[in-house]
C-alpha positions as a Markdown table, in Angstrom:
| # | Residue | x | y | z |
|---|---|---|---|---|
| 1 | Unk | 118.8 | 42.1 | 6.4 |
| 2 | Unk | 121.1 | 39.1 | 5.7 |
| 3 | Unk | 123.0 | 39.1 | 2.5 |
| 4 | Unk | 122.0 | 36.6 | -0.2 |
| 5 | Unk | 124.8 | 34.1 | -0.6 |
| 6 | Unk | 126.9 | 33.1 | -3.6 |
| 7 | Unk | 126.1 | 29.5 | -4.5 |
| 8 | Unk | 129.1 | 27.5 | -5.8 |
| 9 | Unk | 128.6 | 24.0 | -7.1 |
| 10 | Unk | 130.5 | 20.8 | -7.9 |
| 11 | Unk | 129.4 | 17.3 | -8.6 |
| 12 | Unk | 132.0 | 15.2 | -6.8 |
| 13 | Unk | 134.5 | 15.5 | -4.0 |
| 14 | Unk | 137.6 | 16.3 | -6.1 |
| 15 | Unk | 135.7 | 19.3 | -7.5 |
| 16 | Unk | 134.8 | 20.7 | -4.0 |
| 17 | Unk | 137.4 | 19.7 | -1.4 |
| 18 | Unk | 139.5 | 22.9 | -1.8 |
| 19 | Unk | 136.5 | 25.2 | -1.7 |
| 20 | Unk | 134.9 | 23.5 | 1.2 |
| 21 | Unk | 138.1 | 23.9 | 3.2 |
| 22 | Unk | 138.4 | 27.7 | 2.6 |
| 23 | Unk | 135.0 | 28.4 | 4.1 |
| 24 | Unk | 135.0 | 30.1 | 7.4 |
| 25 | Unk | 132.4 | 29.3 | 10.1 |
| 26 | Unk | 131.4 | 26.3 | 8.0 |
| 27 | Unk | 128.1 | 24.5 | 8.7 |
| 28 | Unk | 127.1 | 21.3 | 6.8 |
| 29 | Unk | 123.5 | 20.8 | 5.9 |
| 30 | Unk | 122.1 | 17.6 | 4.2 |
| 31 | Unk | 118.7 | 17.7 | 2.4 |
| 32 | Unk | 117.8 | 14.3 | 1.2 |
| 33 | Unk | 121.1 | 13.1 | -0.1 |
| 34 | Unk | 122.3 | 16.5 | -1.2 |
| 35 | Unk | 125.0 | 18.3 | 0.8 |
| 36 | Unk | 125.4 | 22.0 | 1.3 |
| 37 | Unk | 128.3 | 23.7 | 3.1 |
| 38 | Unk | 127.3 | 27.2 | 4.4 |
| 39 | Unk | 129.8 | 29.8 | 5.7 |
| 40 | Unk | 131.8 | 32.8 | 4.8 |
| 41 | Unk | 134.5 | 33.6 | 2.2 |
| 42 | Unk | 136.1 | 37.1 | 2.8 |
| 43 | Unk | 133.3 | 37.8 | 5.3 |
| 44 | Unk | 130.5 | 37.2 | 2.7 |
| 45 | Unk | 128.0 | 34.3 | 2.9 |
| 46 | Unk | 128.6 | 31.5 | 0.5 |
| 47 | Unk | 127.0 | 28.1 | 0.0 |
| 48 | Unk | 129.0 | 25.2 | -1.5 |
| 49 | Unk | 126.7 | 22.6 | -3.0 |
| 50 | Unk | 127.7 | 19.0 | -3.9 |
| 51 | Unk | 125.2 | 18.4 | -6.6 |
| 52 | Unk | 126.3 | 14.8 | -7.5 |
| 53 | Unk | 126.7 | 13.7 | -11.1 |
| 54 | Unk | 124.2 | 14.3 | -13.9 |
| 55 | Unk | 121.4 | 16.7 | -15.1 |
| 56 | Unk | 118.7 | 15.3 | -12.7 |
| 57 | Unk | 120.9 | 15.6 | -9.7 |
| 58 | Unk | 122.3 | 19.1 | -10.7 |
| 59 | Unk | 118.7 | 20.3 | -11.4 |
| 60 | Unk | 117.4 | 19.0 | -8.1 |
| 61 | Unk | 120.3 | 20.3 | -6.0 |
| 62 | Unk | 120.0 | 23.7 | -7.7 |
| 63 | Unk | 116.3 | 23.9 | -7.1 |
| 64 | Unk | 116.7 | 23.0 | -3.4 |
| 65 | Unk | 119.5 | 25.6 | -3.0 |
| 66 | Unk | 117.5 | 28.3 | -4.6 |
| 67 | Unk | 114.4 | 27.6 | -2.4 |
| 68 | Unk | 116.4 | 27.3 | 0.8 |
| 69 | Unk | 119.1 | 29.9 | 0.4 |
| 70 | Unk | 117.9 | 32.4 | -2.3 |
| 71 | Unk | 121.4 | 32.8 | -3.8 |
| 72 | Unk | 122.3 | 36.1 | -5.4 |
| 73 | Unk | 124.4 | 34.3 | -8.1 |
| 74 | Unk | 125.4 | 30.8 | -9.1 |
| 75 | Unk | 128.9 | 29.5 | -10.1 |
| 76 | Unk | 128.7 | 26.0 | -11.4 |
| 77 | Unk | 132.3 | 24.5 | -11.7 |
| 78 | Unk | 134.2 | 21.3 | -12.1 |
| 79 | Unk | 135.8 | 19.0 | -14.7 |
| 80 | Unk | 135.1 | 18.3 | -18.4 |
| 81 | Unk | 136.4 | 16.6 | -21.5 |
| 82 | Unk | 137.9 | 18.8 | -24.3 |
| 83 | Unk | 136.5 | 19.0 | -27.8 |
| 84 | Unk | 138.5 | 19.8 | -30.9 |
| 85 | Unk | 142.3 | 20.1 | -31.3 |
| 86 | Unk | 142.9 | 23.4 | -29.5 |
| 87 | Unk | 141.7 | 22.6 | -26.0 |
| 88 | Unk | 144.2 | 20.7 | -23.8 |
| 89 | Unk | 144.3 | 19.2 | -20.4 |
| 90 | Unk | 144.6 | 21.9 | -17.8 |
| 91 | Unk | 142.9 | 24.5 | -19.9 |
| 92 | Unk | 139.7 | 26.1 | -18.5 |
| 93 | Unk | 136.5 | 26.7 | -20.5 |
| 94 | Unk | 134.1 | 29.5 | -19.4 |
| 95 | Unk | 130.6 | 28.5 | -20.6 |
| 96 | Unk | 129.3 | 31.6 | -22.4 |
| 97 | Unk | 126.4 | 29.3 | -23.4 |
| 98 | Unk | 125.6 | 25.7 | -23.6 |
| 99 | Unk | 123.9 | 23.1 | -25.9 |
| 100 | Unk | 122.1 | 20.0 | -24.7 |
| 101 | Unk | 124.3 | 17.1 | -25.7 |
| 102 | Unk | 121.6 | 14.4 | -25.3 |
| 103 | Unk | 118.5 | 16.0 | -26.8 |
| 104 | Unk | 117.9 | 15.0 | -30.4 |
| 105 | Unk | 115.3 | 15.4 | -33.2 |
| 106 | Unk | 115.8 | 12.3 | -35.3 |
| 107 | Unk | 114.7 | 12.0 | -39.0 |
| 108 | Unk | 112.0 | 9.5 | -39.8 |
| 109 | Unk | 113.2 | 6.1 | -41.1 |
| 110 | Unk | 111.1 | 3.1 | -42.1 |
| 111 | Unk | 111.5 | -0.2 | -40.1 |
| 112 | Unk | 114.3 | -2.2 | -41.6 |
| 113 | Unk | 116.2 | 0.8 | -43.0 |
| 114 | Unk | 118.6 | 1.0 | -40.1 |
| 115 | Unk | 119.9 | 3.9 | -38.2 |
| 116 | Unk | 121.7 | 7.0 | -39.6 |
| 117 | Unk | 123.5 | 9.1 | -36.9 |
| 118 | Unk | 123.8 | 12.0 | -39.4 |
| 119 | Unk | 120.1 | 12.5 | -39.0 |
| 120 | Unk | 120.4 | 12.9 | -35.3 |
| 121 | Unk | 120.2 | 16.6 | -34.8 |
| 122 | Unk | 120.9 | 18.1 | -31.4 |
| 123 | Unk | 118.4 | 20.6 | -30.2 |
| 124 | Unk | 116.8 | 21.9 | -27.1 |
| 125 | Unk | 113.1 | 21.2 | -26.7 |
| 126 | Unk | 112.2 | 24.7 | -25.6 |
| 127 | Unk | 110.4 | 27.7 | -26.9 |
| 128 | Unk | 113.5 | 30.0 | -27.3 |
| 129 | Unk | 114.2 | 31.4 | -30.7 |
| 130 | Unk | 117.8 | 30.2 | -30.7 |
| 131 | Unk | 116.5 | 26.6 | -30.9 |
| 132 | Unk | 119.8 | 25.0 | -29.8 |
| 133 | Unk | 120.8 | 27.3 | -27.0 |
| 134 | Unk | 118.6 | 27.6 | -24.1 |
| 135 | Unk | 120.7 | 30.0 | -21.9 |
| 136 | Unk | 123.8 | 32.1 | -21.7 |
| 137 | Unk | 126.0 | 33.0 | -18.8 |
| 138 | Unk | 125.6 | 36.3 | -17.0 |
| 139 | Unk | 127.5 | 39.1 | -18.7 |
| 140 | Unk | 128.8 | 40.5 | -15.3 |
| 141 | Unk | 130.2 | 37.2 | -14.4 |
| 142 | Unk | 131.8 | 36.8 | -17.8 |
| 143 | Unk | 133.4 | 40.2 | -17.4 |
| 144 | Unk | 134.9 | 39.1 | -14.0 |
| 145 | Unk | 136.4 | 35.9 | -15.5 |
| 146 | Unk | 137.8 | 37.9 | -18.4 |
| 147 | Unk | 139.5 | 40.3 | -16.0 |
| 148 | Unk | 141.1 | 37.3 | -14.2 |
| 149 | Unk | 142.2 | 35.4 | -17.3 |
| 150 | Unk | 145.9 | 36.2 | -16.9 |
| 151 | Unk | 146.0 | 35.0 | -13.3 |
| 152 | Unk | 145.4 | 31.4 | -14.3 |
| 153 | Unk | 148.9 | 30.0 | -14.9 |
| 154 | Unk | 148.2 | 26.2 | -15.5 |
| 155 | Unk | 146.7 | 26.5 | -18.9 |
| 156 | Unk | 144.7 | 28.7 | -21.2 |
| 157 | Unk | 141.3 | 30.1 | -20.5 |
| 158 | Unk | 138.7 | 29.9 | -23.3 |
| 159 | Unk | 135.3 | 31.3 | -23.4 |
| 160 | Unk | 132.7 | 29.6 | -25.5 |
| 161 | Unk | 130.1 | 26.8 | -25.7 |
| 162 | Unk | 129.7 | 23.9 | -23.3 |
| 163 | Unk | 128.0 | 20.7 | -24.4 |
| 164 | Unk | 126.0 | 19.2 | -21.5 |
| 165 | Unk | 124.4 | 16.0 | -21.2 |
| 166 | Unk | 124.3 | 12.4 | -19.8 |
| 167 | Unk | 127.1 | 11.0 | -21.9 |
| 168 | Unk | 130.9 | 10.6 | -21.9 |
| 169 | Unk | 132.0 | 10.6 | -25.5 |
| 170 | Unk | 135.2 | 8.6 | -26.4 |
| 171 | Unk | 134.6 | 8.4 | -30.2 |
| 172 | Unk | 137.0 | 11.0 | -31.7 |
| 173 | Unk | 134.9 | 11.3 | -34.9 |
| 174 | Unk | 131.8 | 11.9 | -33.0 |
| 175 | Unk | 133.5 | 14.5 | -30.8 |
| 176 | Unk | 134.8 | 16.3 | -33.9 |
| 177 | Unk | 131.4 | 16.2 | -35.5 |
| 178 | Unk | 129.9 | 17.9 | -32.5 |
| 179 | Unk | 132.7 | 20.4 | -32.3 |
| 180 | Unk | 132.5 | 21.3 | -36.0 |
| 181 | Unk | 128.7 | 21.4 | -36.2 |
| 182 | Unk | 127.8 | 23.1 | -32.9 |
| 183 | Unk | 131.2 | 24.9 | -32.1 |
| 184 | Unk | 131.5 | 23.3 | -28.6 |
| 185 | Unk | 134.7 | 23.5 | -26.6 |
| 186 | Unk | 134.0 | 20.8 | -24.0 |
| 187 | Unk | 131.4 | 18.4 | -22.6 |
| 188 | Unk | 130.2 | 17.6 | -19.1 |
| 189 | Unk | 127.0 | 16.5 | -17.3 |
| 190 | Unk | 125.6 | 19.3 | -15.1 |
| 191 | Unk | 125.8 | 22.8 | -16.6 |
| 192 | Unk | 122.8 | 22.6 | -18.8 |
| 193 | Unk | 120.4 | 21.8 | -15.9 |
| 194 | Unk | 122.0 | 24.5 | -13.7 |
| 195 | Unk | 121.7 | 27.2 | -16.5 |
| 196 | Unk | 118.1 | 26.2 | -17.1 |
| 197 | Unk | 117.0 | 26.4 | -13.5 |
| 198 | Unk | 118.9 | 29.6 | -12.9 |
| 199 | Unk | 117.2 | 31.2 | -15.9 |
| 200 | Unk | 113.8 | 30.2 | -14.7 |
| 201 | Unk | 114.5 | 31.8 | -11.4 |
| 202 | Unk | 116.3 | 34.9 | -13.0 |
| 203 | Unk | 119.5 | 34.3 | -11.1 |
| 204 | Unk | 122.9 | 35.2 | -12.7 |
| 205 | Unk | 124.9 | 32.0 | -13.5 |
| 206 | Unk | 128.2 | 31.0 | -15.0 |
| 207 | Unk | 129.9 | 27.6 | -15.7 |
| 208 | Unk | 133.7 | 27.2 | -15.3 |
| 209 | Unk | 135.2 | 23.9 | -16.4 |
| 210 | Unk | 138.8 | 22.6 | -16.3 |
| 211 | Unk | 139.7 | 20.0 | -19.0 |
| 212 | Unk | 140.8 | 16.7 | -17.6 |
| 213 | Unk | 141.0 | 14.8 | -21.0 |
| 214 | Unk | 140.8 | 15.2 | -24.7 |
| 215 | Unk | 140.2 | 12.0 | -26.7 |
| 216 | Unk | 141.0 | 13.6 | -30.0 |
| 217 | Unk | 144.5 | 14.7 | -28.8 |
| 218 | Unk | 145.0 | 11.4 | -27.0 |
| 219 | Unk | 145.2 | 13.2 | -23.6 |
| 220 | Unk | 143.6 | 10.5 | -21.6 |
| 221 | Unk | 141.8 | 10.9 | -18.2 |
| 222 | Unk | 143.9 | 10.0 | -15.2 |
| 223 | Unk | 142.5 | 10.1 | -11.7 |
| 224 | Unk | 145.5 | 11.7 | -9.9 |
| 225 | Unk | 145.9 | 14.3 | -12.6 |
| 226 | Unk | 142.2 | 15.1 | -12.5 |
| 227 | Unk | 142.4 | 15.8 | -8.8 |
| 228 | Unk | 145.1 | 18.3 | -9.3 |
| 229 | Unk | 143.4 | 20.0 | -12.2 |
| 230 | Unk | 140.1 | 20.1 | -10.3 |
| 231 | Unk | 142.0 | 21.9 | -7.4 |
| 232 | Unk | 143.6 | 24.3 | -9.9 |
| 233 | Unk | 140.1 | 25.0 | -11.2 |
| 234 | Unk | 138.8 | 25.7 | -7.7 |
| 235 | Unk | 141.6 | 28.1 | -6.9 |
| 236 | Unk | 140.6 | 30.0 | -10.0 |
| 237 | Unk | 136.9 | 30.0 | -8.9 |
| 238 | Unk | 138.1 | 31.3 | -5.6 |
| 239 | Unk | 139.4 | 34.3 | -7.3 |
| 240 | Unk | 136.1 | 34.7 | -9.2 |
| 241 | Unk | 134.2 | 34.5 | -6.0 |
| 242 | Unk | 136.3 | 37.0 | -4.2 |
| 243 | Unk | 136.1 | 39.5 | -7.2 |
| 244 | Unk | 132.4 | 39.0 | -7.3 |
| 245 | Unk | 132.2 | 39.8 | -3.6 |
| 246 | Unk | 134.1 | 43.1 | -4.2 |
| 247 | Unk | 131.6 | 43.9 | -7.0 |
| 248 | Unk | 128.6 | 42.4 | -5.2 |
| 249 | Unk | 126.5 | 45.6 | -5.6 |
| 250 | Unk | 126.4 | 45.1 | -9.3 |
| 251 | Unk | 124.4 | 41.9 | -8.8 |
| 252 | Unk | 121.8 | 43.6 | -6.5 |
| 253 | Unk | 120.5 | 45.8 | -9.3 |
């Protein structure tokens, strides 16, 4: 029986170029406008998925990949913006869990009374008892990233909460409010959808994000620097993939 592949995701070219190039016996498949690159890493089947940007695209690309390839586990990776004053460009955030950055319950206000952003409470509209948090990363994958932590030399690896949603914040006060209120380490646009779909199909998942900017620290996004950092992240992800392959039986239980 053919082994179930490891699904590795990224939204844009700079988040995928390195990983695509290390695949052996590579075959490109296009379904709609979503691209998948099927092949081998260390002799084990993998599928690299270009999800495109945003929750809708990530959710669609993930669902298609699950139905077509039945992956054993999912690694969603790419770039993100840092929150707070600790996370710097080049650091990596491992998403232990996530919060929906663009789902709000807003306090009632009468017409003419204006808008009060302090009454915009982030929440997930699901039935889980945690209210804000819909899903967490697989503990086996978290263990693998912890064991590889010292092998990443281009920054510090943190484990914590990812804010995920269709937004790119550049207001430092807003970023610090989210950081202080919800204990987030970074924000991006795909992890939430991927974690949600993976949970619904009972597939182990983890999010790995390299920081390409931090508005609070005035570490501004730069295209060329982002390309290098995205490659650094993919090289770390390669290590995670290879260690997962060595421990693949743990995911077959």
